[in-house]
C-alpha positions, 0 to 999 in steps of 0.5 A: 256340660257338653259343647257343640262342635263344628269342623274347620278346614285344616290339615295339620301334621299328625305324628303316628307314634309307635313304640316297639319292643319284640312286636314281630307278631302283630306289628305288620297289621298295626303299620298297615292300619297306619299307612291306610288312614283316610287322613293323609298328612301323617308321619310315622315315628317308630322308637324301638327298644333294641328288639331282638326278634324280627320287628325291625325287619318287618317294619322296613319291609312294610314301609319300603315302598310307602309314600308316608314319611317314616322315621325309625329310631333305636332307643336304649331300653329304660322302661316303657315310659321312656320309649313313649316319651322318646317317640313324642320328642322325635315327632314333628306333628302338631298332634300325637297319635299313639299306636301300640305294636299289638293294636290297630287303627280303624281306617278313618280313626285319625280323620275323625279325631282331627275333625273334633280336636281342630274344632276348638283350640281349648281341646288338648286330647280326644279319645274314642271307644275301642274294639277289643281283640281277645280270646273268647276261651280265656277266662282272664280275657272274659273277666277283663272284658266285663270290667274294662271294655266300656270305659266312658260309662264309668263316670256315673255322675255324668253321661259322656256323649259325643263332643267336648267336656271341660277337663276339670269336669272329669277331675271333679267327679267323685268316682275318678279314683274308683275302678276302672281307674283309667276311664279314658283308655289306652294310648292307642285310643287317644289323640293328643295336641303336642303342645300339651307335652310342652306345657305339662311335661311327659309321661311319668317314667316312675310308673308302669301300670298307670302312666297313661291315665296319670297323664290324662289326669294331668292334662285334664287340669289345663285342657278340654277333652273331646270324645268320639262316640265310635269304636275307632281302634282295635285294642288287643289283649295280651298277658300284661293286660289280661292277668292280675299278676304282680299285685305287690308291685301294683300296690306299690305303684298306687302309692306313687300314683297318689303322690303324683296326684297330690302334687299335680291335681289336688285342688281340681279333685272332688272335696271327698277325694281331696280329703282321702288323698290328704289323709294318705299324703299330707305330712300334717296328716301323717304327724297327726296319726303319729301323735295319736298312736303315741298317745294311745300307747300312753 
């Protein structure tokens, strides 16, 4: 299942994409971690959703004497997915490295991810383990840590190790749609080949909670996936991740997610998962249920 990989000499441009909105509290730390990367052929792309705090002031102050090329774009707020996509569309790099405004990159994050993804042209995405920044006195944070801190061990059917795995191996796993649904990590934890967006499209703007891993699933259909078995990023918990609010909207989103998976990766799934998805999404299955209910009334 796992493949050995070998470094090759290359120095492709990496676009560090930072979508922002009212991120003044932590954006300085995030930017400094981008500027200080050991891998030097980078550009910084910032897409700001009309922040009304000090975000842009801090960004310009941090980057004013920076030797790294950077570009700041104002973006009309249309949802988080639109802002993520705007970042990608404005980038010039061969690879996309997301960095969210609350998060931090380890100093060698980009270098180690590039070493792996450049070793095999079939790799479309590389991901890594995460350090979690959280409040040890917050019960919601502790609950989140217990459930989501170690994602790469959530596949159960196989052990994910350092190296390269076929994307379809992940999709065929019977536990794909069992919690945690996102077994890869947040966008800060991944490096993506930009050609993936040209081949499979952009983030699904209809989704809010699941748009990251829905994209990982679509990417797995066409590309191999690399895993660096090190904690190369710091993911910061904040209320959106740490609580179980908006359960009704999450349930509605699950319907949209299942619809997307049915359209895009149905035949790559485990047979049991295909059957369950078929029963919820297929028009034929819906007709069968309708006539069964009709007959039961008679």
